[in-house]
C-alpha positions in Angstrom: 95.3 96.9 36.6 93.0 99.1 39.5 89.6 98.2 40.3 86.7 100.6 39.1 86.6 103.0 42.6 83.3 103.1 44.2 80.8 105.9 43.6 80.6 108.5 46.6 77.7 108.8 48.1 76.0 110.5 51.0 75.4 109.2 54.0 72.1 107.7 52.4 73.4 106.4 49.1 72.5 109.2 47.0 75.5 109.6 44.4 77.5 112.7 44.1 78.6 114.3 40.8 81.0 116.8 42.5 83.2 116.7 45.3 85.6 119.3 44.6 83.3 122.8 43.7 80.0 124.1 45.3 77.0 124.7 43.4 76.8 128.5 42.5 74.5 131.0 41.0 77.1 131.4 38.0 80.7 131.3 38.2 81.0 133.9 40.9 77.7 133.9 42.5 76.6 132.8 45.8 76.2 128.9 47.2 72.8 127.6 46.5 71.4 126.0 49.7 70.3 123.2 47.9 74.0 121.7 47.3 72.7 118.8 49.3 75.9 117.2 49.7 78.1 120.1 50.7 75.2 120.9 53.5 75.8 117.3 54.5 79.9 117.6 54.6 79.6 120.4 56.6 76.9 119.7 59.3 78.5 116.4 60.0 82.3 117.8 59.8 80.6 119.7 62.4 79.7 116.6 65.1 82.9 115.4 64.2 83.9 115.6 67.9 81.9 114.2 70.9 82.6 115.5 74.2 86.2 113.8 75.2 86.3 112.5 78.2 86.8 114.4 81.7 89.5 112.4 82.5 92.0 109.5 80.8 90.8 111.7 77.6 94.2 110.8 76.1 94.0 107.5 75.6 94.7 104.0 73.2 94.1 100.8 73.2 94.2 97.3 71.7 92.3 93.9 71.3 93.4 90.7 72.7 93.2 87.4 74.5 92.5 86.7 78.1 93.0 83.3 79.3 92.4 81.7 83.1 95.5 79.8 84.3 95.1 79.4 88.0 92.1 77.7 89.4 90.2 80.2 92.0 87.1 78.6 91.8 86.7 78.3 95.2 86.1 81.8 95.5 83.8 82.6 93.0 81.4 81.1 90.5 82.3 83.3 87.7 82.3 80.7 84.9 85.0 82.7 83.0 87.1 81.3 86.3 85.5 78.1 86.5 88.6 75.8 85.4 91.9 76.5 83.7 92.0 77.1 79.6 89.1 78.9 79.5 89.3 82.4 77.3 87.7 85.2 76.2 88.3 88.3 74.0 89.7 91.1 75.6 89.7 94.7 74.8 92.2 96.6 76.9 92.5 100.9 77.1 95.7 102.8 78.6 95.3 106.5 79.1 96.7 109.5 80.7 94.6 111.0 83.9 94.7 114.9 83.8 95.3 115.7 80.5 93.6 116.8 77.4 93.3 114.2 74.1 96.3 115.8 72.3 98.2 116.0 75.4 101.8 113.7 75.7 101.7 110.1 77.0 104.6 111.1 78.5 103.4 113.3 81.4 103.5 112.9 84.6 100.5 110.9 85.6 98.7 108.8 86.8 97.5 105.9 83.6 94.4 104.2 83.5 94.4 100.4 82.9 91.2 99.4 81.4 89.8 96.0 80.6 86.6 94.7 78.9 86.0 91.2 78.9 83.7 89.5 76.6 82.5 87.1 78.7 79.8 84.2 78.1 77.8 86.0 80.9 78.4 89.4 79.7 80.4 91.9 79.7 83.3 92.3 82.7 85.1 95.6 83.0 88.2 96.0 85.0 88.5 99.8 85.5 92.0 100.5 87.3 95.7 102.9 87.0 99.1 101.7 86.6 98.6 102.4 90.5 97.6 100.2 93.4 96.2 103.1 95.3 94.5 106.7 95.1 94.9 110.5 95.8 91.7 110.8 97.9 89.2 107.4 99.4 86.0 109.8 99.2 84.3 110.3 95.9 82.7 113.8 97.2 86.4 115.3 96.9 87.5 113.5 93.5 85.7 116.4 91.3 88.0 119.1 93.3 91.1 116.7 92.9 90.6 116.8 89.1 89.9 120.4 88.8 93.9 121.1 90.4 94.7 119.2 87.4 93.1 121.0 84.8 93.6 124.7 83.7 93.2 127.7 86.2 89.6 128.9 84.9 91.4 132.4 85.5 94.4 132.1 83.7 94.0 128.8 81.6 97.5 127.8 82.8 98.6 124.7 84.9 100.6 126.4 88.0 101.6 123.5 90.1 100.6 125.4 93.0 96.7 124.7 92.8 98.3 120.4 92.9 100.0 121.5 96.1 97.9 123.4 98.0 94.8 120.7 97.5 97.7 117.9 98.6 98.9 119.7 101.6 95.4 119.8 103.3 94.5 116.1 101.9 97.2 114.0 103.9 95.8 110.7 102.5 96.5 111.5 98.9 100.5 111.6 100.2 100.8 108.0 98.9 99.7 108.1 96.0 101.5 111.5 95.4 105.0 109.9 96.3 104.3 107.6 93.4 103.5 110.0 91.1 106.5 111.6 91.6 109.0 108.8 91.4 109.9 107.3 88.0 106.8 104.9 88.3 104.9 108.7 87.2 106.4 109.0 83.9 106.3 105.2 82.6 108.1 104.0 79.0 104.6 103.0 77.6 101.5 100.4 78.4 103.6 97.8 77.6 105.9 98.0 80.5 103.8 99.3 83.0 102.1 97.2 85.9 98.3 97.8 86.1 95.8 97.4 88.9 91.7 96.9 89.7 93.0 99.3 92.7 89.1 99.1 94.6 88.6 96.1 96.7 86.2 94.1 94.8 84.1 91.0 96.1 84.1 87.4 94.8 81.6 85.2 96.1 81.1 81.3 94.9 78.3 79.2 94.9 77.9 78.4 98.1 77.4 81.8 99.0 80.4 82.5 100.7 81.8 86.1 100.1 86.0 87.5 99.5 87.2 90.3 99.3 89.5 90.9 96.3 92.5 92.6 94.5 93.6 92.5 91.2 97.1 93.0 89.6 97.8 93.0 86.1 102.1 92.2 86.2 103.4 93.1 83.1 105.7 90.1 81.6 107.9 92.5 79.4 109.3 94.1 82.8 108.9 97.2 84.6 110.4 100.5 82.3 110.3 104.5 83.2 111.6 107.7 81.6 113.7 109.9 83.9 112.5 113.3 84.0 114.7 114.6 81.6 114.0 111.7 79.4 109.9 112.1 79.3 110.5 116.3 79.1 112.8 115.5 75.7 109.5 113.3 74.3 107.1 115.3 74.5 108.2 117.7 72.0 110.0 114.8 69.6 107.3 112.2 70.1 104.4 113.3 72.1 102.3 109.9 70.8 105.5 108.1 72.2 103.3 105.5 74.1 100.1 105.2 71.4 103.2 104.6 68.6 105.4 102.1 70.8 102.0 99.9 71.5 100.5 99.9 68.2 104.3 99.2 66.6 104.8 96.3 69.0 101.7 94.2 67.9 102.4 95.2 64.5 105.5 93.4 64.4 104.1 90.3 66.6 106.1 91.2 69.8 102.5 90.6 72.0 102.8 92.4 75.3 101.4 90.5 78.2 100.2 90.6 81.8 99.8 88.3 83.8 97.1 88.1 86.4 96.9 87.9 90.1 94.6 88.4 93.0 94.4 89.2 96.6 92.2 87.4 98.4 90.5 88.1 102.2 88.0 86.0 103.8 85.2 87.9 104.4 85.2 88.1 108.4 88.7 88.9 108.4 88.2 92.7 107.1 87.0 93.7 110.3 90.3 93.4 112.3 93.1 94.0 109.6 95.0 97.1 110.4 94.8 98.8 107.3 91.0 99.9 106.3 90.6 97.0 103.4 88.4 99.6 101.7 90.4 102.5 101.6 91.5 103.5 98.4 94.1 104.7 99.6 95.9 101.6 101.2 97.6 98.7 100.0 97.4 95.1 101.3 100.8 94.2 101.9 101.5 90.9 99.9 103.2 89.4 103.5 99.1 89.5 105.1 97.2 88.4 101.8 99.7 86.7 98.8 99.7 87.1 95.4 97.7 84.3 93.3 98.0 83.7 89.5 94.2 83.8 87.7 95.6 84.3 84.0 97.6 86.1 81.3 96.1 88.6 79.2 97.7 88.8 75.8 96.8 91.7 73.4 97.7 91.5 70.1 95.4 92.9 67.7 95.5 96.5 66.7 92.2 98.9 66.4 91.3 99.7 62.6 89.4 103.1 63.3 90.5 104.7 66.3 87.1 106.8 66.5 84.6 103.6 66.6 87.1 101.3 68.9 88.9 102.9 71.1 87.6 106.6 71.6 83.7 104.8 71.6 84.7 102.4 74.1 83.0 102.3 77.3 84.4 101.2 80.2 82.6 101.1 84.1 82.9 99.4 87.3 79.4 98.5 87.3 79.9 95.9 84.9 80.5 92.7 86.3 79.2 89.2 86.4 77.7 86.5 88.6 80.7 85.5 91.6 82.4 89.1 91.1 80.9 92.6 93.0 81.7 95.3 94.8 83.0 96.8 98.3 82.4 99.2 100.0 84.9 101.3 99.2 83.6 105.1 98.8 84.8 105.4 95.6 84.3 102.7 94.1 80.2 103.2 95.1 80.6 106.1 93.4 82.1 105.1 90.2 79.4 102.3 89.4 77.2 105.6 88.9 79.3 107.9 87.4 81.0 106.3 84.8 77.6 104.8 83.1 76.6 108.1 83.6 79.6 109.8 81.7 79.2 107.6 78.8 75.1 108.4 78.2 75.7 112.0 78.4 79.0 111.5 75.9 78.0 108.8 73.2 74.4 108.8 74.2 71.8 106.7 76.2 72.3 103.6 73.6 75.7 103.8 74.0 75.7 99.9 74.7 74.7 99.1 70.8 78.5 100.9 69.7 80.2 97.5 68.7 82.9 97.8 70.8 80.4 98.0 73.7 78.5 95.1 72.8 78.4 92.6 74.9 79.1 88.7 73.1 76.4 87.1 75.7 72.7 88.0 74.3 71.2 90.9 76.2 67.1 91.0 77.4 65.8 93.4 79.0 62.7 96.3 78.9 64.5 99.0 78.0 63.8 100.8 75.3 63.4 103.6 72.8 65.6 106.7 73.1 68.3 108.4 71.0 70.0 106.4 67.9 68.2 103.5 69.1 69.2 100.9 65.8 68.8 97.1 66.6 65.6 97.0 65.9 64.1 98.3 69.8 63.6 94.5 70.8 60.3 94.8 68.0 57.1 94.3 69.3 57.5 92.6 72.1 56.8 93.3 75.6 58.0 96.2 77.5 56.9 95.5 81.1 57.5 93.0 83.8 56.2 91.2 85.6 54.2 90.0 82.2 51.9 87.4 81.3 53.4 86.8 77.5 56.9 85.2 77.4 58.8 88.1 78.8 62.5 87.8 80.3 62.4 86.8 83.8 65.0 87.1 86.9 66.7 84.2 88.0 67.2 83.9 91.8 70.4 81.5 91.7 72.4 84.9 90.3 71.3 86.5 93.8 74.7 88.1 95.5 74.9 86.8 99.1 73.9 89.5 101.5 76.3 92.1 103.1 75.5 92.7 106.6 75.4 96.8 107.2 74.5 98.4 110.3 75.6 102.0 111.7 73.6 105.6 111.6 73.3 107.5 108.7 76.2 110.6 108.3 79.0 112.2 106.8 81.8 110.1 108.9 85.1 112.1 108.7 87.1 108.9 108.2 87.4 104.9 108.3 87.4 105.0 111.9 90.0 102.3 112.1 93.4 104.1 110.7 91.7 107.0 109.3 94.9 109.6 110.8 97.3 107.2 109.4 98.2 108.6 107.1 101.8 108.3 106.9 102.4 104.7 107.4 102.4 103.0 104.0 104.1 105.9 102.6 107.4 105.1 104.8 107.2 101.8 104.3 107.2 103.0 100.5 110.3 105.4 101.0 112.4 102.6 103.1 111.5 99.1 101.4 109.9 99.9 97.5 112.6 102.3 96.7 116.5 102.2 96.4 118.7 105.0 97.1 118.1 105.6 93.2 114.8 106.2 93.4 114.7 107.6 96.4 116.9 110.8 94.5 115.0 110.8 91.3 111.7 111.5 93.9 113.4 114.0 95.8 114.9 115.7 92.5 110.4 115.3 90.8 108.9 117.0 94.1 111.6 120.0 94.2 111.2 120.9 90.5 107.4 120.9 90.9 107.3 122.7 94.1 109.9 124.9 93.5 109.2 128.6 93.2 108.8 129.0 89.6 106.9 125.9 88.9 104.4 126.8 91.3 104.0 130.2 89.4 101.8 132.2 92.5 103.5 135.0 94.2 104.3 133.5 97.7 104.3 130.0 97.5 105.9 129.3 100.8 102.6 128.5 102.9 102.4 126.0 100.6 105.8 124.8 100.3 105.9 124.7 104.2 102.4 122.4 104.7 104.2 119.9 101.8 107.7 120.2 103.9 105.9 118.8 107.4 103.9 116.3 105.2 107.3 114.9 103.6 108.8 114.9 107.2 106.5 112.9 108.9 106.5 110.3 106.0 110.5 110.0 107.0 112.9 112.8 108.8 115.2 112.3 106.2 113.0 113.0 103.0 111.6 115.8 104.1 115.0 117.3 105.3 116.3 116.3 101.5 113.0 118.3 99.5 114.1 121.3 101.9 117.6 120.8 100.7 116.7 121.1 97.4 113.9 124.3 97.6 116.9 125.4 99.7 114.4 126.2 102.4 115.7 126.7 105.7 113.7 126.2 108.4 113.2 122.4 109.0 116.4 122.7 110.2 116.2 125.9 112.4 113.2 124.1 114.1 115.6 121.1 115.0 118.1 123.6 116.1 
């Protein structure tokens, strides 16, 4: 026999007598303003949607655990990494970058790969992508780039000329563009893709030594990608295919796992390394800095409420613990500010109180008040520092070692040591990372996107020619194959 249902109430616990009919003046009269249950429902409905993320709007996630398997205590004083066997809860969110919240999971796009580690020293957020590089290396260009991935302000369409025009004038983007238009641009699901911190971060140990570090999350399920044809089909058949795949796998008990590995560069080697170590468009070849195993992330519990646990999840690179820090990477420096600023706008100044964002460690701060403060606001405790009333105090032992900085303040065009080498690492990708099938798919995907119909502009030739010039500098065969696919003969004529 079914249990007696609970009485329906308003948000403040007032019983609701009738949830099917509005209160009116007679059976055919107007609705009365005193129908408080109706007004609450309408007002709440109007406010059910918080602003969607400007980027990474379409996403999904899961809970799990991270377990340390390798000893890296010589590089970092972070307690999580003090010894193998340490573990902490984790929540991870996966996303596309440019599309709206209702867009398809399989769209050709980088994938966000964000992790929140609930450690004993506070939350550590590793906020990256499924690619080790990005399109820009200076945050001042980021919003312009994202505009090219969004809708045209005049037509509200997404013609491809916008992205190719930007990329053709931004050669530092070539490396990431090639990854995007390879099969890695359409992963089957989050379970079958790698994740990267992308930026260079820093480790520092108890002796005050600093090391530069790159984070890699390697899927134990194997890498699986869709072809362009398969992705196009799935956009119509199941636009939430990746979301469903992760959720169904966890429900079946097939818990996905990723092995975390790091690359470590001693601080002193950064100045002489031939690739600029803080350039987000570059990687560190593994032959120079081998991968070191750190731990394993397992996702084993699905969210019970999407809005509460996924939509309100707020990741930010500025959440670090003692022993982990930043680097002079220009984009990382800006993200430390922009992510927390975005959360305060989207969720409110007290977004840290949302359960999915709350640390397991106790917070001791003098921040007070603000919209929707619901944690008691620290009662009547003193709200300034220094004070003589027993308030929390700083701990000098947690100080990060100093970073030597010098130079005149200016707007510098590049990274000085290799800022004009736009094609060296893309050439390595073409020659060494891709097999012949991968090269052919890359060419076909680029040709489809750069074709006259996809470009959606009366005369796409100037943009096409600029991009073909870049492809040719990556590798002559690459440029020629794209030119042939577009039926453009100017490259062959220039060689004759």
